[in-house]
All heavy atoms as a GROMACS GRO file, in nm:
protein
  451
    1MET      N    1   2.420   0.869  -0.535
    1MET     CA    2   2.376   0.849  -0.398
    1MET      C    3   2.429   0.714  -0.350
    1MET      O    4   2.406   0.612  -0.415
    1MET     CB    5   2.223   0.853  -0.394
    1MET     CG    6   2.161   0.813  -0.265
    1MET     SD    7   2.165   0.928  -0.125
    1MET     CE    8   2.134   1.085  -0.195
    2ASP      N    9   2.499   0.714  -0.239
    2ASP     CA   10   2.554   0.592  -0.181
    2ASP      C   11   2.450   0.525  -0.092
    2ASP      O   12   2.411   0.580   0.011
    2ASP     CB   13   2.680   0.627  -0.101
    2ASP     CG   14   2.744   0.505  -0.039
    2ASP    OD1   15   2.705   0.391  -0.071
    2ASP    OD2   16   2.835   0.524   0.044
    3LEU      N   17   2.404   0.408  -0.133
    3LEU     CA   18   2.303   0.335  -0.057
    3LEU      C   19   2.361   0.211   0.010
    3LEU      O   20   2.287   0.119   0.046
    3LEU     CB   21   2.186   0.297  -0.148
    3LEU     CG   22   2.109   0.414  -0.209
    3LEU    CD1   23   2.003   0.364  -0.306
    3LEU    CD2   24   2.046   0.500  -0.101
    4ASN      N   25   2.492   0.208   0.030
    4ASN     CA   26   2.556   0.091   0.092
    4ASN      C   27   2.506   0.065   0.234
    4ASN      O   28   2.504  -0.049   0.278
    4ASN     CB   29   2.708   0.105   0.092
    4ASN     CG   30   2.765   0.088  -0.046
    4ASN    OD1   31   2.714   0.010  -0.126
    4ASN    ND2   32   2.870   0.160  -0.076
    5ARG      N   33   2.467   0.168   0.305
    5ARG     CA   34   2.418   0.151   0.443
    5ARG      C   35   2.266   0.130   0.449
    5ARG      O   36   2.210   0.117   0.558
    5ARG     CB   37   2.453   0.273   0.528
    5ARG     CG   38   2.601   0.296   0.544
    5ARG     CD   39   2.629   0.420   0.628
    5ARG     NE   40   2.554   0.535   0.573
    5ARG     CZ   41   2.488   0.625   0.645
    5ARG    NH1   42   2.490   0.619   0.774
    5ARG    NH2   43   2.424   0.724   0.586
    6ALA      N   44   2.201   0.125   0.335
    6ALA     CA   45   2.056   0.112   0.332
    6ALA      C   46   2.012  -0.022   0.392
    6ALA      O   47   2.068  -0.127   0.359
    6ALA     CB   48   2.004   0.125   0.189
    7ALA      N   49   1.913  -0.016   0.478
    7ALA     CA   50   1.851  -0.136   0.535
    7ALA      C   51   1.717  -0.154   0.465
    7ALA      O   52   1.619  -0.086   0.496
    7ALA     CB   53   1.833  -0.120   0.685
    8TRP      N   54   1.713  -0.244   0.369
    8TRP     CA   55   1.596  -0.264   0.285
    8TRP      C   56   1.494  -0.352   0.355
    8TRP      O   57   1.528  -0.447   0.424
    8TRP     CB   58   1.636  -0.328   0.153
    8TRP     CG   59   1.726  -0.240   0.072
    8TRP    CD1   60   1.862  -0.245   0.066
    8TRP    CD2   61   1.686  -0.131  -0.011
    8TRP    NE1   62   1.909  -0.147  -0.018
    8TRP    CE2   63   1.803  -0.076  -0.066
    8TRP    CE3   64   1.563  -0.076  -0.045
    8TRP    CZ2   65   1.800   0.032  -0.154
    8TRP    CZ3   66   1.561   0.032  -0.133
    8TRP    CH2   67   1.678   0.085  -0.186
    9ARG      N   68   1.365  -0.318   0.334
    9ARG     CA   69   1.257  -0.400   0.390
    9ARG      C   70   1.139  -0.403   0.295
    9ARG      O   71   1.116  -0.308   0.220
    9ARG     CB   72   1.215  -0.352   0.527
    9ARG     CG   73   1.157  -0.211   0.529
    9ARG     CD   74   1.126  -0.168   0.672
    9ARG     NE   75   1.090  -0.028   0.678
    9ARG     CZ   76   0.966   0.018   0.664
    9ARG    NH1   77   0.865  -0.064   0.643
    9ARG    NH2   78   0.942   0.148   0.672
   10LYS      N   79   1.067  -0.514   0.301
   10LYS     CA   80   0.948  -0.532   0.219
   10LYS      C   81   0.825  -0.503   0.303
   10LYS      O   82   0.827  -0.515   0.425
   10LYS     CB   83   0.937  -0.675   0.168
   10LYS     CG   84   1.043  -0.714   0.070
   10LYS     CD   85   1.022  -0.857   0.027
   10LYS     CE   86   1.139  -0.905  -0.056
   10LYS     NZ   87   1.122  -1.044  -0.096
   11SER      N   88   0.718  -0.472   0.236
   11SER     CA   89   0.590  -0.454   0.303
   11SER      C   90   0.544  -0.586   0.364
   11SER      O   91   0.566  -0.693   0.307
   11SER     CB   92   0.485  -0.406   0.203
   11SER     OG   93   0.356  -0.414   0.260
   12THR      N   94   0.480  -0.578   0.478
   12THR     CA   95   0.422  -0.698   0.538
   12THR      C   96   0.305  -0.748   0.454
   12THR      O   97   0.259  -0.860   0.473
   12THR     CB   98   0.373  -0.670   0.681
   12THR    OG1   99   0.279  -0.562   0.678
   12THR    CG2  100   0.489  -0.635   0.772
   13ARG      N  101   0.259  -0.667   0.362
   13ARG     CA  102   0.147  -0.704   0.274
   13ARG      C  103   0.194  -0.757   0.139
   13ARG      O  104   0.113  -0.778   0.050
   13ARG     CB  105   0.055  -0.586   0.252
   13ARG     CG  106  -0.011  -0.542   0.380
   13ARG     CD  107  -0.106  -0.430   0.356
   13ARG     NE  108  -0.164  -0.389   0.482
   13ARG     CZ  109  -0.276  -0.322   0.492
   13ARG    NH1  110  -0.341  -0.286   0.384
   13ARG    NH2  111  -0.322  -0.288   0.609
   14SER      N  112   0.324  -0.780   0.122
   14SER     CA  113   0.371  -0.833  -0.005
   14SER      C  114   0.319  -0.975  -0.023
   14SER      O  115   0.298  -1.048   0.073
   14SER     CB  116   0.524  -0.830  -0.014
   14SER     OG  117   0.581  -0.917   0.080
   15ASN      N  118   0.301  -1.014  -0.149
   15ASN     CA  119   0.243  -1.146  -0.174
   15ASN      C  120   0.346  -1.257  -0.156
   15ASN      O  121   0.465  -1.232  -0.136
   15ASN     CB  122   0.177  -1.151  -0.311
   15ASN     CG  123   0.271  -1.123  -0.424
   15ASN    OD1  124   0.392  -1.136  -0.410
   15ASN    ND2  125   0.219  -1.082  -0.538
   16ALA      N  126   0.302  -1.380  -0.162
   16ALA     CA  127   0.385  -1.496  -0.131
   16ALA      C  128   0.506  -1.509  -0.224
   16ALA      O  129   0.611  -1.558  -0.181
   16ALA     CB  130   0.301  -1.622  -0.137
   17ASN      N  131   0.495  -1.467  -0.349
   17ASN     CA  132   0.608  -1.480  -0.440
   17ASN      C  133   0.709  -1.366  -0.425
   17ASN      O  134   0.810  -1.362  -0.493
   17ASN     CB  135   0.562  -1.495  -0.585
   17ASN     CG  136   0.490  -1.374  -0.638
   17ASN    OD1  137   0.484  -1.270  -0.574
   17ASN    ND2  138   0.433  -1.387  -0.757
   18GLY      N  139   0.681  -1.272  -0.338
   18GLY     CA  140   0.777  -1.166  -0.306
   18GLY      C  141   0.789  -1.056  -0.408
   18GLY      O  142   0.880  -0.974  -0.400
   19GLN      N  143   0.699  -1.050  -0.504
   19GLN     CA  144   0.708  -0.946  -0.605
   19GLN      C  145   0.649  -0.818  -0.549
   19GLN      O  146   0.527  -0.801  -0.543
   19GLN     CB  147   0.636  -0.989  -0.732
   19GLN     CG  148   0.704  -1.104  -0.799
   19GLN     CD  149   0.638  -1.140  -0.930
   19GLN    OE1  150   0.537  -1.085  -0.967
   19GLN    NE2  151   0.695  -1.235  -0.999
   20CYS      N  152   0.737  -0.731  -0.506
   20CYS     CA  153   0.692  -0.606  -0.447
   20CYS      C  154   0.806  -0.505  -0.452
   20CYS      O  155   0.912  -0.534  -0.507
   20CYS     CB  156   0.647  -0.628  -0.303
   20CYS     SG  157   0.778  -0.692  -0.197
   21VAL      N  158   0.784  -0.393  -0.394
   21VAL     CA  159   0.891  -0.295  -0.380
   21VAL      C  160   0.948  -0.305  -0.240
   21VAL      O  161   0.883  -0.354  -0.147
   21VAL     CB  162   0.843  -0.151  -0.408
   21VAL    CG1  163   0.797  -0.137  -0.551
   21VAL    CG2  164   0.735  -0.110  -0.312
   22GLU      N  165   1.070  -0.261  -0.225
   22GLU     CA  166   1.135  -0.253  -0.095
   22GLU      C  167   1.170  -0.108  -0.070
   22GLU      O  168   1.196  -0.033  -0.164
   22GLU     CB  169   1.264  -0.336  -0.093
   22GLU     CG  170   1.243  -0.484  -0.114
   22GLU     CD  171   1.373  -0.561  -0.121
   22GLU    OE1  172   1.467  -0.515  -0.187
   22GLU    OE2  173   1.379  -0.668  -0.060
   23ILE      N  174   1.169  -0.069   0.056
   23ILE     CA  175   1.211   0.066   0.090
   23ILE      C  176   1.324   0.061   0.192
   23ILE      O  177   1.336  -0.035   0.268
   23ILE     CB  178   1.096   0.155   0.143
   23ILE    CG1  179   1.048   0.108   0.279
   23ILE    CG2  180   0.983   0.163   0.044
   23ILE    CD1  181   0.968   0.214   0.353
   24ALA      N  182   1.404   0.164   0.190
   24ALA     CA  183   1.508   0.185   0.290
   24ALA      C  184   1.486   0.326   0.344
   24ALA      O  185   1.495   0.423   0.269
   24ALA     CB  186   1.647   0.171   0.229
   25ASP      N  187   1.455   0.334   0.471
   25ASP     CA  188   1.428   0.465   0.531
   25ASP      C  189   1.519   0.494   0.650
   25ASP      O  190   1.488   0.575   0.735
   25ASP     CB  191   1.281   0.479   0.571
   25ASP     CG  192   1.236   0.370   0.667
   25ASP    OD1  193   1.316   0.282   0.704
   25ASP    OD2  194   1.118   0.373   0.706
   26ASN      N  195   1.633   0.428   0.653
   26ASN     CA  196   1.726   0.446   0.764
   26ASN      C  197   1.838   0.546   0.737
   26ASN      O  198   1.924   0.566   0.822
   26ASN     CB  199   1.789   0.310   0.802
   26ASN     CG  200   1.877   0.254   0.693
   26ASN    OD1  201   1.835   0.243   0.578
   26ASN    ND2  202   1.998   0.218   0.728
   27ILE      N  203   1.834   0.611   0.623
   27ILE     CA  204   1.936   0.712   0.590
   27ILE      C  205   1.872   0.849   0.606
   27ILE      O  206   1.766   0.877   0.549
   27ILE     CB  207   1.990   0.691   0.448
   27ILE    CG1  208   2.054   0.552   0.436
   27ILE    CG2  209   2.091   0.800   0.412
   27ILE    CD1  210   2.096   0.514   0.296
   28SER      N  211   1.934   0.932   0.683
   28SER     CA  212   1.878   1.062   0.719
   28SER      C  213   1.837   1.144   0.597
   28SER      O  214   1.916   1.166   0.505
   28SER     CB  215   1.980   1.141   0.801
   28SER     OG  216   1.928   1.266   0.838
   29GLY      N  217   1.710   1.186   0.598
   29GLY     CA  218   1.661   1.280   0.497
   29GLY      C  219   1.610   1.220   0.368
   29GLY      O  220   1.555   1.291   0.286
   30ILE      N  221   1.630   1.088   0.347
   30ILE     CA  222   1.585   1.027   0.222
   30ILE      C  223   1.513   0.895   0.247
   30ILE      O  224   1.528   0.832   0.352
   30ILE     CB  225   1.701   1.001   0.124
   30ILE    CG1  226   1.796   0.895   0.179
   30ILE    CG2  227   1.773   1.128   0.086
   30ILE    CD1  228   1.884   0.830   0.075
   31VAL      N  229   1.437   0.854   0.148
   31VAL     CA  230   1.379   0.720   0.141
   31VAL      C  231   1.412   0.668   0.002
   31VAL      O  232   1.393   0.736  -0.098
   31VAL     CB  233   1.227   0.721   0.164
   31VAL    CG1  234   1.168   0.582   0.145
   31VAL    CG2  235   1.194   0.774   0.304
   32ALA      N  236   1.465   0.545  -0.002
   32ALA     CA  237   1.496   0.482  -0.130
   32ALA      C  238   1.396   0.370  -0.156
   32ALA      O  239   1.354   0.301  -0.063
   32ALA     CB  240   1.638   0.427  -0.128
   33VAL      N  241   1.358   0.354  -0.281
   33VAL     CA  242   1.261   0.252  -0.321
   33VAL      C  243   1.322   0.173  -0.436
   33VAL      O  244   1.380   0.230  -0.528
   33VAL     CB  245   1.129   0.317  -0.369
   33VAL    CG1  246   1.026   0.212  -0.406
   33VAL    CG2  247   1.074   0.412  -0.263
   34ARG      N  248   1.311   0.039  -0.429
   34ARG     CA  249   1.363  -0.046  -0.537
   34ARG      C  250   1.272  -0.165  -0.561
   34ARG      O  251   1.187  -0.200  -0.479
   34ARG     CB  252   1.504  -0.094  -0.505
   34ARG     CG  253   1.510  -0.199  -0.395
   34ARG     CD  254   1.651  -0.245  -0.370
   34ARG     NE  255   1.654  -0.349  -0.267
   34ARG     CZ  256   1.763  -0.401  -0.216
   34ARG    NH1  257   1.881  -0.357  -0.256
   34ARG    NH2  258   1.756  -0.495  -0.124
   35ASP      N  259   1.291  -0.228  -0.674
   35ASP     CA  260   1.218  -0.348  -0.712
   35ASP      C  261   1.280  -0.467  -0.640
   35ASP      O  262   1.400  -0.494  -0.654
   35ASP     CB  263   1.227  -0.366  -0.864
   35ASP     CG  264   1.147  -0.484  -0.917
   35ASP    OD1  265   1.103  -0.570  -0.839
   35ASP    OD2  266   1.130  -0.489  -1.040
   36SER      N  267   1.201  -0.543  -0.565
   36SER     CA  268   1.256  -0.656  -0.489
   36SER      C  269   1.311  -0.766  -0.579
   36SER      O  270   1.397  -0.843  -0.537
   36SER     CB  271   1.150  -0.714  -0.396
   36SER     OG  272   1.044  -0.771  -0.470
   37LYS      N  273   1.264  -0.773  -0.704
   37LYS     CA  274   1.314  -0.875  -0.796
   37LYS      C  275   1.450  -0.838  -0.854
   37LYS      O  276   1.518  -0.923  -0.912
   37LYS     CB  277   1.215  -0.896  -0.911
   37LYS     CG  278   1.080  -0.950  -0.866
   37LYS     CD  279   0.985  -0.970  -0.984
   37LYS     CE  280   0.961  -0.852  -1.072
   37LYS     NZ  281   0.902  -0.732  -1.016
   38ASP      N  282   1.491  -0.712  -0.838
   38ASP     CA  283   1.618  -0.665  -0.895
   38ASP      C  284   1.693  -0.580  -0.792
   38ASP      O  285   1.711  -0.460  -0.810
   38ASP     CB  286   1.590  -0.584  -1.022
   38ASP     CG  287   1.716  -0.546  -1.097
   38ASP    OD1  288   1.824  -0.602  -1.068
   38ASP    OD2  289   1.707  -0.458  -1.184
   39PRO      N  290   1.739  -0.643  -0.684
   39PRO     CA  291   1.802  -0.565  -0.577
   39PRO      C  292   1.930  -0.493  -0.618
   39PRO      O  293   1.968  -0.394  -0.556
   39PRO     CB  294   1.829  -0.668  -0.467
   39PRO     CG  295   1.821  -0.799  -0.533
   39PRO     CD  296   1.731  -0.784  -0.651
   40ALA      N  297   1.995  -0.539  -0.723
   40ALA     CA  298   2.116  -0.471  -0.770
   40ALA      C  299   2.084  -0.361  -0.871
   40ALA      O  300   2.173  -0.288  -0.913
   40ALA     CB  301   2.211  -0.573  -0.832
   41GLY      N  302   1.957  -0.351  -0.908
   41GLY     CA  303   1.916  -0.251  -1.007
   41GLY      C  304   1.904  -0.113  -0.947
   41GLY      O  305   1.943  -0.087  -0.833
   42PRO      N  306   1.847  -0.022  -1.023
   42PRO     CA  307   1.837   0.117  -0.978
   42PRO      C  308   1.737   0.134  -0.864
   42PRO      O  309   1.647   0.051  -0.844
   42PRO     CB  310   1.788   0.190  -1.103
   42PRO     CG  311   1.716   0.086  -1.181
   42PRO     CD  312   1.787  -0.043  -1.154
   43ALA      N  313   1.755   0.240  -0.789
   43ALA     CA  314   1.662   0.275  -0.681
   43ALA      C  315   1.615   0.418  -0.703
   43ALA      O  316   1.690   0.503  -0.749
   43ALA     CB  317   1.732   0.264  -0.545
   44LEU      N  318   1.491   0.440  -0.671
   44LEU     CA  319   1.434   0.574  -0.673
   44LEU      C  320   1.458   0.635  -0.536
   44LEU      O  321   1.425   0.573  -0.434
   44LEU     CB  322   1.284   0.566  -0.701
   44LEU     CG  323   1.204   0.696  -0.690
   44LEU    CD1  324   1.244   0.791  -0.801
   44LEU    CD2  325   1.055   0.666  -0.696
   45VAL      N  326   1.517   0.753  -0.530
   45VAL     CA  327   1.547   0.818  -0.404
   45VAL      C  328   1.469   0.949  -0.396
   45VAL      O  329   1.476   1.031  -0.488
   45VAL     CB  330   1.700   0.846  -0.390
   45VAL    CG1  331   1.730   0.918  -0.261
   45VAL    CG2  332   1.778   0.715  -0.399
   46VAL      N  333   1.393   0.964  -0.288
   46VAL     CA  334   1.313   1.084  -0.266
   46VAL      C  335   1.338   1.134  -0.125
   46VAL      O  336   1.388   1.061  -0.039
   46VAL     CB  337   1.162   1.058  -0.288
   46VAL    CG1  338   1.134   1.017  -0.430
   46VAL    CG2  339   1.109   0.954  -0.192
   47SER      N  340   1.301   1.259  -0.100
   47SER     CA  341   1.317   1.312   0.035
   47SER      C  342   1.221   1.243   0.130
   47SER      O  343   1.114   1.196   0.089
   47SER     CB  344   1.294   1.463   0.037
   47SER     OG  345   1.155   1.491   0.023
   48SER      N  346   1.256   1.238   0.256
   48SER     CA  347   1.169   1.179   0.358
   48SER      C  348   1.036   1.255   0.364
   48SER      O  349   0.930   1.194   0.382
   48SER     CB  350   1.237   1.183   0.494
   48SER     OG  351   1.353   1.106   0.492
   49VAL      N  352   1.042   1.385   0.346
   49VAL     CA  353   0.921   1.468   0.350
   49VAL      C  354   0.828   1.430   0.234
   49VAL      O  355   0.708   1.411   0.253
   49VAL     CB  356   0.957   1.618   0.346
   49VAL    CG1  357   0.833   1.703   0.331
   49VAL    CG2  358   1.034   1.656   0.471
   50ALA      N  359   0.884   1.416   0.115
   50ALA     CA  360   0.803   1.380  -0.002
   50ALA      C  361   0.743   1.240   0.015
   50ALA      O  362   0.626   1.217  -0.018
   50ALA     CB  363   0.886   1.387  -0.129
   51PHE      N  364   0.820   1.146   0.067
   51PHE     CA  365   0.770   1.011   0.086
   51PHE      C  366   0.659   1.009   0.191
   51PHE      O  367   0.559   0.941   0.176
   51PHE     CB  368   0.883   0.915   0.125
   51PHE     CG  369   0.842   0.771   0.116
   51PHE    CD1  370   0.838   0.707  -0.007
   51PHE    CD2  371   0.808   0.700   0.229
   51PHE    CE1  372   0.800   0.574  -0.016
   51PHE    CE2  373   0.770   0.566   0.221
   51PHE     CZ  374   0.766   0.503   0.098
   52GLY      N  375   0.676   1.087   0.296
   52GLY     CA  376   0.572   1.098   0.398
   52GLY      C  377   0.443   1.154   0.342
   52GLY      O  378   0.334   1.106   0.374
   53ALA      N  379   0.453   1.255   0.257
   53ALA     CA  380   0.334   1.312   0.194
   53ALA      C  381   0.268   1.210   0.102
   53ALA      O  382   0.145   1.198   0.098
   53ALA     CB  383   0.371   1.437   0.115
   54PHE      N  384   0.348   1.133   0.030
   54PHE     CA  385   0.297   1.030  -0.059
   54PHE      C  386   0.221   0.923   0.019
   54PHE      O  387   0.107   0.889  -0.014
   54PHE     CB  388   0.412   0.968  -0.138
   54PHE     CG  389   0.376   0.846  -0.216
   54PHE    CD1  390   0.291   0.854  -0.326
   54PHE    CD2  391   0.425   0.721  -0.181
   54PHE    CE1  392   0.258   0.742  -0.399
   54PHE    CE2  393   0.392   0.608  -0.252
   54PHE     CZ  394   0.307   0.618  -0.364
   55THR      N  395   0.282   0.870   0.124
   55THR     CA  396   0.214   0.764   0.201
   55THR      C  397   0.092   0.818   0.274
   55THR      O  398  -0.008   0.748   0.287
   55THR     CB  399   0.310   0.695   0.298
   55THR    OG1  400   0.368   0.792   0.387
   55THR    CG2  401   0.421   0.621   0.224
   56ALA      N  402   0.096   0.942   0.321
   56ALA     CA  403  -0.022   1.002   0.386
   56ALA      C  404  -0.137   1.013   0.287
   56ALA      O  405  -0.253   0.987   0.324
   56ALA     CB  406   0.013   1.138   0.443
   57SER      N  407  -0.107   1.048   0.162
   57SER     CA  408  -0.214   1.060   0.062
   57SER      C  409  -0.274   0.922   0.032
   57SER      O  410  -0.394   0.912   0.007
   57SER     CB  411  -0.162   1.125  -0.066
   57SER     OG  412  -0.078   1.038  -0.139
   58LEU      N  413  -0.195   0.817   0.038
   58LEU     CA  414  -0.249   0.682   0.016
   58LEU      C  415  -0.340   0.640   0.131
   58LEU      O  416  -0.442   0.574   0.108
   58LEU     CB  417  -0.134   0.581   0.003
   58LEU     CG  418  -0.043   0.596  -0.119
   58LEU    CD1  419   0.070   0.497  -0.112
   58LEU    CD2  420  -0.122   0.580  -0.247
   59LYS      N  421  -0.305   0.676   0.250
   59LYS     CA  422  -0.386   0.640   0.367
   59LYS      C  423  -0.521   0.710   0.368
   59LYS      O  424  -0.617   0.658   0.425
   59LYS     CB  425  -0.310   0.671   0.496
   59LYS     CG  426  -0.190   0.582   0.516
   59LYS     CD  427  -0.111   0.623   0.639
   59LYS     CE  428   0.014   0.540   0.650
   59LYS     NZ  429   0.096   0.582   0.764
   60ARG      N  430  -0.529   0.826   0.304
   60ARG     CA  431  -0.655   0.900   0.299
   60ARG      C  432  -0.754   0.840   0.200
   60ARG      O  433  -0.870   0.876   0.199
   60ARG     CB  434  -0.629   1.046   0.263
   60ARG     CG  435  -0.566   1.126   0.374
   60ARG     CD  436  -0.567   1.275   0.345
   60ARG     NE  437  -0.494   1.310   0.223
   60ARG     CZ  438  -0.368   1.350   0.219
   60ARG    NH1  439  -0.298   1.355   0.330
   60ARG    NH2  440  -0.312   1.383   0.105
   61ARG      N  441  -0.709   0.753   0.115
   61ARG     CA  442  -0.797   0.695   0.011
   61ARG      C  443  -0.876   0.579   0.064
   61ARG      O  444  -0.852   0.510   0.147
   61ARG     CB  445  -0.714   0.651  -0.108
   61ARG     CG  446  -0.656   0.772  -0.175
   61ARG     CD  447  -0.568   0.732  -0.290
   61ARG     NE  448  -0.508   0.852  -0.340
   61ARG     CZ  449  -0.520   0.893  -0.463
   61ARG    NH1  450  -0.586   0.822  -0.551
   61ARG    NH2  451  -0.463   1.003  -0.503
   0.00000   0.00000   0.00000
């Protein structure tokens, strides 16, 4: 998966030391997730639909 066009962003709720995950949701049909401490490392790529279902389930808790 080519993520060269990915626009990565951190949560506004990330802590002061920046240890969090980043997501890129600007590529059609997918959302990529990576460790902010290792931006050159691997990324988890899921469908936009699956990521939407995941975040919706978190909001219900």
